[in-house]
Backbone as a printed PyTorch tensor [residue, N CA C, xyz], in Angstrom:
tensor([[[  0.8410,  -1.1830,   0.0060],
         [  0.0010,   0.0070,   0.0170],
         [  0.8810,   1.2550,  -0.0100]],

        [[  0.4540,   2.2250,  -0.7050],
         [  1.1510,   3.4920,  -0.7200],
         [  0.7560,   4.2990,   0.5180]],

        [[  1.5690,   5.2910,   0.8040],
         [  1.2470,   6.1780,   1.9310],
         [  0.0360,   7.0250,   1.6100]],

        [[ -0.2830,   7.2270,   0.3320],
         [ -1.4070,   8.0790,  -0.0750],
         [ -2.7550,   7.3440,  -0.0640]],

        [[ -2.7160,   6.0090,   0.0760],
         [ -3.9880,   5.2550,   0.1090],
         [ -4.7480,   5.5790,   1.3690]],

        [[ -6.0510,   5.8230,   1.1920],
         [ -6.8820,   6.1330,   2.3580],
         [ -7.8610,   4.9900,   2.6100]],

        [[ -8.2030,   4.8110,   3.8300],
         [ -9.1840,   3.7770,   4.1810],
         [-10.5470,   4.1670,   3.6460]],

        [[-11.3780,   3.1890,   3.2420],
         [-12.7140,   3.5150,   2.7720],
         [-13.5640,   4.1240,   3.8590]],

        [[-14.4340,   5.0220,   3.4570],
         [-15.3350,   5.6340,   4.4350],
         [-16.5090,   4.6900,   4.7410]],

        [[-17.2550,   5.0030,   5.7590],
         [-18.4280,   4.2030,   6.1100],
         [-19.4410,   4.2100,   4.9690]],

        [[-19.6070,   5.3430,   4.2950],
         [-20.5630,   5.4240,   3.1640],
         [-20.1370,   4.5200,   2.0330]],

        [[-18.8350,   4.4850,   1.7410],
         [-18.3300,   3.6000,   0.6890],
         [-18.5280,   2.1150,   1.0680]],

        [[-18.2750,   1.8270,   2.3410],
         [-18.4660,   0.4440,   2.7850],
         [-19.9380,   0.0400,   2.6980]],

        [[-20.8290,   0.9580,   3.0700],
         [-22.2630,   0.6760,   3.0120],
         [-22.7100,   0.4800,   1.5520]],

        [[-22.2360,   1.3040,   0.6330],
         [-22.5720,   1.1340,  -0.7950],
         [-22.0760,  -0.2120,  -1.3050]],

        [[-20.8560,  -0.6040,  -0.9330],
         [-20.3010,  -1.8690,  -1.3790],
         [-21.1150,  -3.0460,  -0.7910]],

        [[-21.4870,  -2.9400,   0.4830],
         [-22.2840,  -3.9910,   1.1140],
         [-23.6580,  -4.1080,   0.4260]],

        [[-24.3190,  -3.0000,   0.2030],
         [-25.6220,  -3.0330,  -0.4560],
         [-25.5420,  -3.5770,  -1.8680]],

        [[-24.4990,  -3.2030,  -2.6080],
         [-24.3110,  -3.7150,  -3.9600],
         [-24.1550,  -5.2440,  -3.9230]],

        [[-23.3660,  -5.7300,  -2.9980],
         [-23.1490,  -7.1780,  -2.9060],
         [-24.4070,  -7.9220,  -2.4830]],

        [[-25.1460,  -7.3890,  -1.5230],
         [-26.3140,  -8.0870,  -1.0170],
         [-27.5730,  -7.9270,  -1.8740]],

        [[-27.7330,  -6.7560,  -2.5050],
         [-28.9730,  -6.5000,  -3.2400],
         [-28.8430,  -6.8860,  -4.6980]],

        [[-27.6730,  -6.7970,  -5.2660],
         [-27.5260,  -7.0500,  -6.6960],
         [-26.7160,  -8.3400,  -6.9660]],

        [[-25.5230,  -8.4440,  -6.4230],
         [-24.6490,  -9.5420,  -6.7610],
         [-25.1350, -10.8900,  -6.2500]],

        [[-25.5350, -10.9830,  -4.9880],
         [-25.9580, -12.2750,  -4.4230],
         [-27.1970, -12.8360,  -5.1420]],

        [[-28.2440, -12.0490,  -5.3820],
         [-29.3900, -12.6270,  -6.1030],
         [-29.0630, -13.0380,  -7.5240]],

        [[-28.2390, -12.2550,  -8.2220],
         [-27.8630, -12.6290,  -9.6000],
         [-27.0450, -13.9140,  -9.6000]],

        [[-26.1560, -14.0510,  -8.6420],
         [-25.3520, -15.2510,  -8.5560],
         [-26.2180, -16.4630,  -8.2300]],

        [[-27.1950, -16.3080,  -7.3400],
         [-28.0870, -17.4000,  -6.9960],
         [-28.9100, -17.8330,  -8.1980]],

        [[-29.4550, -16.8690,  -8.9610],
         [-30.2460, -17.1920, -10.1340],
         [-29.3710, -17.8820, -11.1550]],

        [[-28.1330, -17.4260, -11.3290],
         [-27.2380, -18.0400, -12.3220],
         [-26.9070, -19.4860, -11.9210]],

        [[-26.6730, -19.7410, -10.6580],
         [-26.3230, -21.0990, -10.2140],
         [-27.5130, -22.0290, -10.3830]],

        [[-28.6840, -21.6050,  -9.9330],
         [-29.8790, -22.4560, -10.0290],
         [-30.2460, -22.6520, -11.5190]],

        [[-30.1630, -21.6110, -12.2990],
         [-30.4620, -21.7240, -13.7270],
         [-29.4920, -22.6100, -14.4420]],

        [[-28.2320, -22.4910, -14.1010],
         [-27.2170, -23.3700, -14.7220],
         [-27.4080, -24.8340, -14.3610]],

        [[-27.7600, -25.0870, -13.1170],
         [-28.0260, -26.4500, -12.6900],
         [-29.2840, -27.0090, -13.4100]],

        [[-30.3110, -26.2280, -13.4840],
         [-31.5210, -26.6560, -14.1880],
         [-31.2500, -26.8930, -15.6680]],

        [[-30.4660, -26.0240, -16.2730],
         [-30.1250, -26.2110, -17.6940],
         [-29.3170, -27.4760, -17.9030]],

        [[-28.3870, -27.7710, -16.9980],
         [-27.5820, -28.9840, -17.1480],
         [-28.4330, -30.2320, -16.9970]],

        [[-29.3910, -30.2240, -16.0650],
         [-30.2810, -31.3640, -15.9150],
         [-31.1600, -31.5260, -17.1460]],

        [[-31.6470, -30.3930, -17.6940],
         [-32.4790, -30.4430, -18.9150],
         [-31.6790, -31.0070, -20.0770]],

        [[-30.4260, -30.6100, -20.2270],
         [-29.6110, -31.1190, -21.3160],
         [-29.3160, -32.6060, -21.1570]],

        [[-29.0570, -33.0470, -19.9210],
         [-28.8440, -34.4750, -19.6980],
         [-30.1030, -35.2740, -20.0680]],

        [[-31.2730, -34.7540, -19.6810],
         [-32.5090, -35.4440, -20.0310],
         [-32.7140, -35.4510, -21.5570]],

        [[-32.3640, -34.3720, -22.2130],
         [-32.5370, -34.2480, -23.6430],
         [-31.6050, -35.2720, -24.3540]],

        [[-30.4000, -35.4050, -23.8980],
         [-29.4170, -36.2750, -24.5590],
         [-29.5880, -37.7570, -24.2040]],

        [[-29.9790, -38.0480, -22.9580],
         [-30.0510, -39.4530, -22.5370],
         [-31.4820, -39.9930, -22.5000]],

        [[-32.4580, -39.1380, -22.3920],
         [-33.8210, -39.5990, -22.3500],
         [-34.2560, -40.0590, -20.9710]],

        [[-33.4410, -39.8610, -19.9420],
         [-33.8370, -40.2700, -18.5970],
         [-33.2140, -39.3070, -17.6120]],

        [[-33.7290, -39.4100, -16.3540],
         [-33.1940, -38.5980, -15.2770],
         [-31.8370, -39.1380, -14.8140]],

        [[-30.9330, -38.2660, -14.4200],
         [-29.6720, -38.7880, -13.8390],
         [-29.9400, -39.3760, -12.4650]],

        [[-29.3200, -40.5220, -12.1800],
         [-29.4780, -41.1750, -10.8900],
         [-28.1430, -41.1650, -10.1750]],

        [[-28.1650, -40.9580,  -8.8870],
         [-26.9460, -40.8340,  -8.1260],
         [-26.6930, -42.0630,  -7.3870]]])
């Protein structure tokens, strides 16, 4: 770190926290669930059956 670097202010920290919790986390959750559903759909399309574990 340089001597000129300043610590983030509370307002900057709050904006970063709200961005992560309100925008990033829901988008990531939708992407993960959607990707999993798409992969299951493609497996069913290619094999004709449900994957069994």
